[in-house]
N, C-alpha and C positions, 0 to 999 in steps of 0.2 A: 648588825652591820658586819661584824667579823665573820659570822657564818656565811652570809651571802657572798662576801668578798672571797672567802676561802673557796666556795663552790665555783665561782667564776674563774678564779686563778687555777684551781685544780683542773677545770675543763680545758684551759689553755695548755697546761703542762701535759695533759694526756693527749691533746692534739699534736703537740710537738713530737711526742713519742710515736704516735700512730703514723705521722707523716714520714718519719725517718726509718721505720722498719719495713723490710721487704714483705713480711707476712705478719701484720699485727694481730691477726686472729689466733696465731700460735700462742700468744700470751694471755688469751682470755681465761683459760683454765688456771693460770698462775695467780689470778686474783691479786694483782699488785696493789698494795696499799698506797696511800698518797705519798708517804715518805719514799717508798721504793720508786714510784713513778717520778718524783722530783729528782732523785739521784740518777735515774736512767736518763731523764731529759737533760740533766746537767752534763752527763757523760758524752753527749753529742757535740759539745762545744769545747773549745780550747780551755785549758786549766785556768787561764787568767781572764776568761771572758766574764766580765761583770760579776765578780765573786760576791759583791754585796747583794745582788739580786737573789742568788741562790741561798745565801745565808738568811735573808729576810723571808723568803718563801718557806724555808724550813722552820723558822721561828713562828711564822703565822700558823703553820700546820700544828705545831706544839700548842699554841694558844687555843686553836680550834679544838684540839683533843682535850685540853684542860677544861674548856667551857662545856663541851659536849658530854664529858664523863664525870663531872663533879657538880653537885648542887651549889656549893660555895667554894669555887676555886681559890686556893691560897696564892697570894703573890701575883694575881692576874694583872694588877696595875703596873707592877715592876716589869713583868714580861712584855706588856704592851709598850712601856717606855723603852725597853731594850730593843724591841722591833723598830720603833721610830728612830732610834739612834743608829741602828744597823743599816738602814737604807736612807742615805742622804737625799732629800728631795727639794730642799729650799723652803720647806714649809715649817721649819723648826721655830720660827719667830711668830707664828700665828698664836694669838692669845688663848684660844679655846682648845683644850686637849682633844675634844671630840672631833673638831674640824681638822686638826693635825692628823689624827688617826685616819679619818675618812680620806683626806687628800693623799696620805701615804699609801693607803690601800688601793686607791685609784691609780696612783703612780706605779705600784707593783703590777697591777693588772695591765696597764699600758705597756710596761717594759716586757712582760712575759708574752703579751699578745704580739708584740713586734717580732718575736722569734718564730712565730707560726708562719709557715710558708704561704 
């Protein structure tokens, strides 16, 4: 679920970047990683524009990297809890952690998708 959500959100982040650049092809050779793309997308908005969104997307990216590069990632449950706390959605009272995570990931996706022109 985390990997799929990350892919969907990264796609939206890269769309934000591509839409706002005059010549997005100039960055193809730069091979921006996801973290760099997130930072670049964030730079197109005011400093105080939904800071919890950008914090949460960066945390999701770290979780994704942790899962993708380690067989048994340490502290993954703590990282996920930190992500859930960092992006207030109103789903904190849901009893199942998996459902809270899924709803938070969908909320992140919706929030970043709304920034795409």
